[in-house]
N, C-alpha and C positions, 0 to 999 in steps of 0.2 A: 682752291683749296686754302691758299693763304688768307683770302677774305675770311673763310669760315673760322680758322683759328683766331683771327683777329677778333672778329664779332663775338665768338663763343667765349674767348678769354675774357673780353670785357664784361659780358654777360655774367659769367661765373664769378668774376671779381665783385661785381655788384651784390650778387647772392652771399658771397662769403662776407661781405660788409654788412649785410642785413643779418647774417647769422651772428656776427660779433655783437650786433646790438641787442640779440636775444639772449646773451649769456646770463644777464640778470634774471630774465624769466625763467630760465632754465632750472634755476635754484629753487624756484617755487613750483615748477612744473615737472614733477618727478616723473620716473617711469610708470608708476601706478597709475598717472593720468593720461599717458600716451594710448594710443590705440590704433588698430590697422583696419582697413576696410577693403573689400574687393567689389569691383564693379563691371558693369557691361554696358555698353553705350551703342545707340543707334543713331547714325548721323547722316548728313549731306555733304557731299564734296562739291566744290567749285573750283576753277582754275582761272588764274589771270596770266595772260601771256600773249604771244603773237597772233594767236587765232581768235582773240577776243573780237567781239562785234564791233568794238571801236578801239583806239589806240589808248584812250585813257585807262588808268589802273583799275577803276571801279567797274569797268564794262564787263558783263557777263550775260549769257543767254540762259534764262530760267529753265528752258528745255533741255540744257546740257547738264543739269544737276544729277549726280549720281549717288548711290548709297555708299555708306562706309560703316563698318562694324568694328568694335574695339573692346578689348579686355584690360583691366588695370589692377593695380595693387597700390594703396596709398597708406602712408604712415603718418600720423601727426606727431610731430617732434616738439613743438612750442605752442603757446597759445594762439599764435596767428600762423605758424608755418608748418607746412606738410610737405613730403616729398612723394611723388607719383611716378611709378614706372607703367608703361602702357605698351601694347601692341595693337596694331589696327591694319585692316586691309580695306581698300577702297578703289574707286575709279575716277578719273577726270576725263572730259572729253570736250571737244568743240569742233566747228566746221565753219569754213568761210562762207558757206551758203547762208548763214545766219546773219552776215554783216548787213546785206540788203543795201539800201540807199545811204546807211551810215557811212560808207566808205567815200571819202573825199577825192578829188582829183588829183591831190598829192600823194594818193596812196594806190597808184594805178597797180602797182606790183600786186596788191591784194586781190584786185578785180581778176587778175590772171593765174594767180596761184593755184586757186581751186583745191585748197587743201582741208584735209579733215583728219582727225585723229582720235583715238582712245588710248588710255594709259592705266593699267593697273598698278597701283602703289601699295607696297607692304611696308610699314613703318614701325620702328621701335623707338620709344622716346623716354626721356627722363626730364621731369620739370619740378620746379619748386612752386608751391602754391601759397599765397599769402592772402589770408582772410582779412577783410576790412573791418570785421567785428570779431574781437578776440573771445577765446573761451579758455579761462584759467582753470576750469573744473573739468572733471572727467566727462566722458561721452554722453552720460545720462543727463547732464545738465547743459548740453550744447544749445546754442541759440536756434530757434526755429527757422530763421531765414538769414542767410550770409552771403553778401556779394564777395567775390574774390577775383585776384589778378594771378597769372601765372607765366613762367617763362622757362626755357630749358634748352636742350639740344636733342636732335633726332637723327637717325640715320634710316635710309629708306631704299628700297629696290624699286625699279620702275622699268617699263617696257613699252615704248610707244608703238602703236600699230595705225596703220591706214588702209583705206580701201580706194577704188577708184569708181567714181560716179555713184556713189552711194551704195555699193554692191555688198554682198554679205560675206565676202571673203576678206579677212583681215590678215595684213602681212606685216610682220616685224620690220621695222624701219631702221633701227639702229645698225644692223649688218649691211644695209645698203649704202651707208655713208653718203645720204643725200646731199651733204654740204662738204664732203671731203674730211669729215671729223669723226674720228673713232672715240666718241664720248663714252663714259662710263655708265653702267646701269646702275651701279651703287653710288648714292650721293648722300649729302648731310643737308640738314636744315636747321633753322632755329625756330622752334614753335613759340608763340607767345599769344596771350589773349586775356579773356575774362569770362566770368559767369556768375551764376547765383546757384545757391545751393538751399534746399527746403527739406526741413525735417519731417519725415512721414510718420514714424514711430520710434520706438526705443532703438531699434537697430538699423533702420532704413532711411536713407536720404535719396532725394531726387535732385538732379542738376540739369540746368540748361547752360550750355557753353558755346563760345565761339572761338575758334583759334586759327591764327594765321601761321603759315609756314613760309619763311624766307629761305629759299632755295638757293643754291650756289652753281646752278646750271641753267642754261636757256634752252634746254633740249627735251623738256617734258612733252612738248608737242613736236619735236624733231625739227624745230624751226628756230634760228637764232641769228645768223650772220646778215648783216646789211649787204653783203654782196656775195650771198651764200650760194647763189645758183652755179653750179659747176659745168653744166652742159654735158651731153651724152659722151663726147670724146673723153673728157676727163674722167668720167665715170667708168668708162670702159664698157658701155652698153650700147649696143646698136639697134636702131629701129627695126622692127620685125621679128625680134627675138621673143620668147615666151614671156620675158619679163617687161615687155613694152606696155602691156595693159596696166601695170603698175606705175612704171616710171614716166609715162606721159602725164600723169597726174601729179606725182610727188617731185618730178624734176622739171615740171613745166613743160615738157614735150621738146619737139624738135622743129620749132618754127610753125606749129600749127596751132589753130585755135582750139583750147581746151575747155572753155567755160562759157556757159550761156550769156554772161556778160560781155564776152568778146575780148579780144586782145591775144598777143602771142609773146613768147619769150624764144629767143633763137641765139643767145650769145651768153657765154660765161661772164660771171661777175655781176649779173643783174641782181637787184635787191630782192631778198627773200624774207628777212625778218627785220627787228629793230635793234638787235645786239644787246638785249636786256635780259636779266635773269627771270625765271619764271617763279609764280607763287602758287600755292593751293590754300584752300580754307576749308576748315571742317567745322560743321555747326551741328548741335544736335542735342539730344537728351541722354542722360545715364542714371542707373540705378545703382546704389553703392550700399552693400550690406557690411555692417560693422561687426567684426568678429569679437565676440565677448571676452574682454581683458579681464584678468584676475584683479579685482578691486579689493585691496586689503583694509579692512577697517582697523583704526587704531585700538590697540590693546590698553586696556586700563587695569591697573593692579591696586 
């Protein structure tokens, strides 16, 4: 949480500085030139974390891409600067089975972890959009093609779930405390990225955008700690119970082989994750409809 406030404070300070540099523009960009638009977006979501096919940040499996839908309202304040509030819902997912031969000998724990997950994410965000091409006129004279950057803050609710051996029964993982950590399902992130906007007609714009979400949790996938394996005794779960079908996958089991690649875990303190925060990425298209502002023509006497 401390890191979130540190990063978000720095980000907001940067936007405040940007706003102060726009004060001169504000005098020329009066309210009659400001306008508001509402939008809908269809996106793809991907995740970067401990269950990536490889350890490097850019690793992801195309087959794990999941849909995301969003609604937004945007207000143009200055020739280059707009503010946007948005809500969105989507899913991220990953599976250790997709790692294949990319796992090295120094990642033996991933050969045995046999982990999979899915996570539905519901997000509310507020960002500042900075156009790289300014428009000092009203919306009717806006440029046809505008690249832009954005950044801001977001809050989201998530709930990681897993199955055993690729089954169809999904089980909530957070209540199981697989690493002995009672992490929160409500988290914060810093969204940032860029896109391009194209004018379709008088009131309609289309955009393509890619946005990264820097989170402050390592548990989007329910995997985080380097010594996260707790063992059945610490977790208070005995073999042979009704929950064993789930726990021998998510907890690595009780000294038995659990994955077709081979290997066992039978001691608490074994490595489970890399100890890093998770990220997710939202990429997609949106349509934005400009609500007709009242444009007052100057009166001549």
